[in-house]
DRENDO-1510 file (C-alpha; in Angstrom, 1 decimal, always signed):
<recs>
REC; n; res; u; v; w
REC; 1; MET; +157.4; +46.2; +130.1 .
REC; 2; GLY; +155.1; +45.2; +127.2 .
REC; 3; HIS; +157.9; +43.8; +125.0 .
REC; 4; SER; +159.9; +42.3; +127.9 .
REC; 5; PRO; +160.1; +38.5; +127.9 .
REC; 6; ILE; +158.4; +36.7; +130.8 .
REC; 7; ILE; +160.1; +33.7; +132.3 .
REC; 8; LYS; +158.0; +31.3; +134.3 .
REC; 9; PHE; +159.3; +28.5; +136.5 .
REC; 10; TYR; +157.1; +25.6; +137.4 .
REC; 11; SER; +157.5; +22.1; +138.9 .
REC; 12; GLN; +157.0; +19.1; +136.7 .
REC; 13; TYR; +155.3; +17.2; +139.5 .
REC; 14; LEU; +154.0; +17.8; +143.0 .
REC; 15; ILE; +153.6; +14.8; +145.2 .
REC; 16; LEU; +151.0; +14.6; +147.9 .
REC; 17; ASP; +151.5; +11.6; +150.2 .
REC; 18; LYS; +148.5; +10.7; +152.3 .
REC; 19; THR; +149.7; +7.2; +153.3 .
REC; 20; GLY; +151.1; +8.3; +156.6 .
REC; 21; LEU; +154.1; +6.0; +156.0 .
REC; 22; GLY; +156.8; +8.3; +154.8 .
REC; 23; LEU; +157.8; +7.5; +151.2 .
REC; 24; ASN; +160.9; +7.8; +149.0 .
REC; 25; PHE; +160.7; +8.6; +145.3 .
REC; 26; THR; +163.0; +8.2; +142.3 .
REC; 27; GLY; +162.8; +8.6; +138.6 .
REC; 28; GLY; +165.3; +5.8; +137.7 .
REC; 29; PHE; +168.1; +3.6; +139.0 .
REC; 30; SER; +171.8; +3.5; +138.3 .
REC; 31; ASP; +172.1; -0.3; +138.5 .
REC; 32; LEU; +170.4; -3.3; +136.8 .
REC; 33; MET; +169.0; -4.6; +140.1 .
REC; 34; SER; +167.0; -1.4; +140.7 .
REC; 35; THR; +168.3; -0.9; +144.2 .
REC; 36; THR; +170.4; +2.3; +143.8 .
REC; 37; PRO; +168.2; +5.4; +142.9 .
REC; 38; GLU; +169.7; +8.0; +140.5 .
REC; 39; THR; +168.1; +10.8; +142.5 .
REC; 40; LEU; +166.1; +10.6; +145.7 .
REC; 41; ARG; +163.1; +12.6; +146.9 .
REC; 42; LYS; +161.1; +12.0; +150.0 .
REC; 43; SER; +157.8; +13.1; +151.7 .
REC; 44; HIS; +159.2; +13.0; +155.2 .
REC; 45; LEU; +161.9; +14.9; +157.1 .
REC; 46; LEU; +164.6; +12.8; +158.7 .
REC; 47; PRO; +165.4; +13.3; +162.4 .
REC; 48; THR; +168.9; +14.5; +161.5 .
REC; 49; GLU; +167.5; +17.1; +159.2 .
REC; 50; ALA; +164.9; +18.3; +161.7 .
REC; 51; ASN; +167.7; +19.2; +164.2 .
REC; 52; ASP; +169.9; +20.9; +161.5 .
REC; 53; ARG; +170.3; +24.5; +162.6 .
REC; 54; SER; +171.2; +25.6; +159.0 .
REC; 55; LEU; +167.7; +24.6; +157.9 .
REC; 56; LYS; +165.7; +26.4; +160.6 .
REC; 57; LEU; +165.6; +29.7; +158.7 .
REC; 58; ASP; +164.3; +28.0; +155.5 .
REC; 59; MET; +161.7; +26.2; +157.6 .
REC; 60; GLU; +160.2; +29.6; +158.5 .
REC; 61; ARG; +159.4; +30.3; +154.9 .
REC; 62; GLU; +155.9; +29.6; +153.7 .
REC; 63; GLY; +155.6; +26.5; +151.5 .
REC; 64; HIS; +159.1; +25.1; +152.5 .
REC; 65; GLU; +157.5; +21.6; +152.9 .
REC; 66; TRP; +157.4; +21.2; +149.1 .
REC; 67; SER; +161.0; +21.9; +148.5 .
REC; 68; PHE; +162.3; +20.1; +151.6 .
REC; 69; GLY; +160.1; +17.0; +151.2 .
REC; 70; MET; +158.2; +16.8; +154.4 .
REC; 71; ASN; +154.7; +16.6; +156.0 .
REC; 72; GLY; +153.6; +14.4; +153.0 .
REC; 73; MET; +154.6; +17.0; +150.4 .
REC; 74; SER; +157.4; +17.0; +147.8 .
REC; 75; LEU; +158.5; +18.4; +144.4 .
REC; 76; PHE; +159.5; +15.9; +141.8 .
REC; 77; PHE; +161.1; +15.7; +138.4 .
REC; 78; SER; +161.5; +12.7; +136.1 .
REC; 79; ARG; +163.1; +13.0; +132.6 .
REC; 80; ASP; +161.2; +9.9; +131.5 .
REC; 81; GLU; +158.0; +10.8; +133.4 .
REC; 82; ARG; +158.2; +7.7; +135.5 .
REC; 83; ILE; +158.4; +7.2; +139.3 .
REC; 84; ALA; +159.3; +4.4; +141.7 .
REC; 85; LEU; +158.4; +4.3; +145.4 .
REC; 86; SER; +159.7; +2.7; +148.6 .
REC; 87; VAL; +158.7; +2.9; +152.2 .
REC; 88; LYS; +161.3; +4.3; +154.6 .
REC; 89; GLY; +159.7; +6.7; +156.9 .
REC; 90; HIS; +159.4; +7.9; +160.4 .
REC; 91; THR; +157.4; +4.9; +161.4 .
REC; 92; GLY; +160.4; +2.6; +161.0 .
REC; 93; GLU; +159.2; +0.4; +158.1 .
REC; 94; LYS; +161.5; -0.3; +155.2 .
REC; 95; SER; +160.5; -1.8; +151.8 .
REC; 96; LEU; +161.9; -2.8; +148.5 .
REC; 97; TRP; +161.5; -0.4; +145.5 .
REC; 98; THR; +158.6; -0.8; +143.2 .
REC; 99; SER; +159.1; -1.0; +139.5 .
REC; 100; LEU; +159.0; +2.3; +137.6 .
REC; 101; ILE; +155.5; +3.6; +137.1 .
REC; 102; ASP; +154.4; +5.7; +134.1 .
REC; 103; VAL; +152.9; +9.0; +135.4 .
REC; 104; SER; +152.8; +10.8; +132.0 .
REC; 105; ASN; +149.1; +10.6; +131.6 .
REC; 106; VAL; +146.5; +12.5; +133.6 .
REC; 107; MET; +143.7; +10.4; +135.2 .
REC; 108; PRO; +140.1; +11.2; +136.2 .
REC; 109; GLU; +140.0; +11.9; +140.0 .
REC; 110; THR; +137.7; +9.0; +140.5 .
REC; 111; VAL; +140.2; +6.5; +139.0 .
REC; 112; LYS; +142.9; +5.2; +141.3 .
REC; 113; THR; +145.6; +2.6; +140.5 .
REC; 114; ALA; +146.7; +0.1; +143.1 .
REC; 115; ILE; +150.4; -0.4; +144.0 .
REC; 116; SER; +151.9; -3.2; +146.2 .
REC; 117; ILE; +155.2; -2.7; +148.0 .
REC; 118; ASP; +156.9; -5.6; +149.8 .
REC; 119; GLU; +158.8; -5.2; +153.0 .
REC; 120; TYR; +162.6; -5.4; +152.9 .
REC; 121; HIS; +163.7; -8.7; +154.5 .
REC; 122; GLY; +160.2; -9.1; +156.0 .
REC; 123; THR; +156.7; -10.6; +155.3 .
REC; 124; ARG; +154.6; -7.4; +155.3 .
REC; 125; ARG; +153.0; -5.9; +152.2 .
REC; 126; PHE; +152.0; -2.2; +151.9 .
REC; 127; GLU; +149.0; -1.6; +149.7 .
REC; 128; LEU; +148.7; +1.9; +148.2 .
REC; 129; ALA; +146.9; +3.6; +145.4 .
REC; 130; TYR; +147.6; +6.7; +143.4 .
REC; 131; HIS; +146.2; +9.1; +140.8 .
REC; 132; VAL; +147.7; +11.8; +138.6 .
REC; 133; THR; +145.8; +15.1; +138.0 .
REC; 134; LEU; +146.5; +18.6; +136.8 .
REC; 135; CYS; +147.0; +21.4; +139.3 .
REC; 136; PRO; +144.3; +24.1; +139.0 .
REC; 137; SER; +144.4; +27.5; +137.3 .
REC; 138; VAL; +147.8; +29.1; +136.6 .
REC; 139; PHE; +149.6; +25.9; +137.9 .
REC; 140; SER; +148.1; +23.7; +135.2 .
REC; 141; ARG; +151.5; +22.9; +133.7 .
REC; 142; THR; +152.2; +20.9; +136.9 .
REC; 143; ARG; +150.8; +17.5; +137.6 .
REC; 144; MET; +149.8; +16.3; +141.0 .
REC; 145; ILE; +150.6; +12.7; +142.1 .
REC; 146; THR; +148.4; +11.9; +145.1 .
REC; 147; LEU; +149.1; +8.7; +147.0 .
REC; 148; PHE; +146.6; +7.0; +149.4 .
REC; 149; PRO; +146.4; +3.9; +151.5 .
REC; 150; ARG; +144.5; +1.3; +149.4 .
REC; 151; TYR; +142.5; +0.0; +152.4 .
REC; 152; GLN; +140.9; +2.2; +155.0 .
REC; 153; ILE; +138.8; +0.4; +157.7 .
REC; 154; VAL; +136.1; +2.5; +159.3 .
REC; 155; ASN; +134.3; +1.6; +162.5 .
REC; 156; LEU; +130.8; +3.2; +162.4 .
REC; 157; LEU; +129.6; +1.4; +165.6 .
REC; 158; GLY; +128.3; +3.7; +168.3 .
REC; 159; ARG; +130.2; +2.6; +171.3 .
REC; 160; GLU; +132.1; -0.7; +170.6 .
REC; 161; SER; +135.7; -0.8; +169.5 .
REC; 162; LEU; +136.6; -3.4; +166.9 .
REC; 163; TYR; +139.8; -5.3; +166.3 .
REC; 164; ILE; +140.9; -6.3; +162.8 .
REC; 165; ALA; +143.6; -8.7; +161.7 .
REC; 166; GLN; +144.6; -10.6; +158.6 .
REC; 167; ASP; +143.3; -14.2; +158.6 .
REC; 168; GLY; +146.3; -16.3; +159.7 .
REC; 169; ALA; +148.1; -13.4; +161.5 .
REC; 170; LEU; +145.7; -12.6; +164.4 .
REC; 171; ASN; +148.6; -11.6; +166.6 .
REC; 172; SER; +148.9; -8.4; +164.5 .
REC; 173; ALA; +145.5; -7.1; +165.4 .
REC; 174; ILE; +144.7; -3.3; +165.1 .
REC; 175; CYS; +142.2; -1.6; +167.4 .
REC; 176; ILE; +139.6; +0.7; +165.7 .
REC; 177; PRO; +137.8; +2.9; +168.3 .
REC; 178; PRO; +134.2; +3.7; +167.6 .
REC; 179; GLN; +133.5; +6.4; +165.0 .
REC; 180; SER; +137.1; +6.3; +163.7 .
REC; 181; TYR; +139.3; +4.6; +161.1 .
REC; 182; VAL; +142.7; +3.1; +160.5 .
REC; 183; HIS; +144.9; +2.4; +157.4 .
REC; 184; PHE; +145.4; -1.3; +156.8 .
REC; 185; HIS; +148.3; -3.2; +155.3 .
REC; 186; TRP; +149.0; -7.0; +155.1 .
REC; 187; GLU; +151.1; -8.6; +157.8 .
REC; 188; LYS; +151.9; -11.6; +155.6 .
REC; 189; SER; +152.0; -11.2; +151.9 .
REC; 190; SER; +151.8; -14.9; +151.3 .
REC; 191; LEU; +148.4; -15.2; +152.9 .
REC; 192; ALA; +145.0; -14.5; +151.2 .
REC; 193; PRO; +143.7; -10.9; +151.4 .
REC; 194; LYS; +141.1; -11.7; +154.1 .
REC; 195; VAL; +140.5; -10.2; +157.5 .
REC; 196; ARG; +138.7; -11.3; +160.6 .
REC; 197; LEU; +137.0; -9.2; +163.3 .
REC; 198; CYS; +136.9; -9.2; +167.1 .
REC; 199; SER; +135.1; -7.1; +169.7 .
REC; 200; GLU; +136.5; -6.0; +173.0 .
REC; 201; SER; +134.5; -8.6; +174.9 .
REC; 202; GLY; +134.4; -11.3; +172.2 .
REC; 203; SER; +136.3; -13.9; +170.3 .
REC; 204; TRP; +137.5; -13.7; +166.7 .
REC; 205; SER; +134.8; -14.1; +164.0 .
REC; 206; ARG; +134.8; -17.5; +162.3 .
REC; 207; GLY; +134.0; -16.0; +158.9 .
REC; 208; CYS; +136.3; -13.7; +156.9 .
REC; 209; ILE; +136.0; -10.6; +154.8 .
REC; 210; GLN; +137.9; -10.5; +151.5 .
REC; 211; LEU; +139.0; -6.9; +151.0 .
REC; 212; ASP; +139.7; -7.1; +147.3 .
REC; 213; LYS; +136.1; -8.0; +146.5 .
REC; 214; ILE; +133.3; -5.4; +146.5 .
REC; 215; GLY; +130.2; -6.4; +148.4 .
REC; 216; VAL; +128.2; -6.5; +151.7 .
REC; 217; THR; +128.7; -9.3; +154.4 .
REC; 218; ALA; +126.8; -9.9; +157.6 .
REC; 219; MET; +129.1; -11.3; +160.3 .
REC; 220; ARG; +128.6; -12.7; +163.7 .
REC; 221; ILE; +131.3; -12.0; +166.3 .
REC; 222; PRO; +131.2; -14.5; +169.2 .
REC; 223; SER; +131.3; -13.4; +172.8 .
REC; 224; SER; +133.8; -14.9; +175.3 .
REC; 225; THR; +131.6; -13.7; +178.2 .
REC; 226; ASP; +127.9; -13.7; +179.1 .
REC; 227; VAL; +127.3; -10.8; +176.7 .
REC; 228; LYS; +125.3; -11.7; +173.7 .
REC; 229; PRO; +127.3; -12.1; +170.4 .
REC; 230; MET; +127.4; -9.1; +168.1 .
REC; 231; VAL; +126.2; -9.1; +164.5 .
REC; 232; VAL; +127.7; -6.5; +162.2 .
REC; 233; GLN; +127.4; -5.7; +158.6 .
REC; 234; ALA; +130.6; -5.1; +156.7 .
REC; 235; GLU; +130.6; -3.3; +153.3 .
REC; 236; VAL; +133.6; -3.3; +151.0 .
REC; 237; ARG; +133.3; -0.5; +148.5 .
REC; 238; LEU; +135.4; +2.0; +146.5 .
REC; 239; ALA; +136.0; +5.3; +148.0 .
</recs>
């Protein structure tokens, strides 16, 4: 065996999708308008595929998520070391494709690059971030593309739930129970990147928090009942 050649197979890229949206990936387009992907990979399993009996045996194999493209995991190859993304997942959203992104260079784990993806025939904008790292040990020939939601809103209050919404789109409020978090995307891409807060027993705050600026803000949340208004401290920082 000492003089026998050893052939090793490895994936060019592994994709780890932590956005919770369900993403599609391609390494290029076959038309000038960048609407028809040359190849398509995804990080979610379609309902039709989940019920396909011919796939059930493969789904019992360890690590099948990477090859299938499901549960936020996928293998990926790009001849030009570029990738474009779109949202079309189990949550029902659908977006345009991004422009092709260069993923040839490895990045420090602390560095994340922001991506904006606009909704298809809609007003929403999905804000994501990514970084590219080497896989550890014997898998170091493979690069890992990890995708995150750009904004994560954490409610550290002890008992009070908070509601958050984009300023100018308050009817799209999201509830954040105490000691929990939500991923946040913009309801209207034409509006400024500002949010307002509301408590369960209160009215909307008059002031705003600008999410694309690092800093600390003290904010008063008015009460619509006899309960005293709440004052909270909001901190915007890099994860």
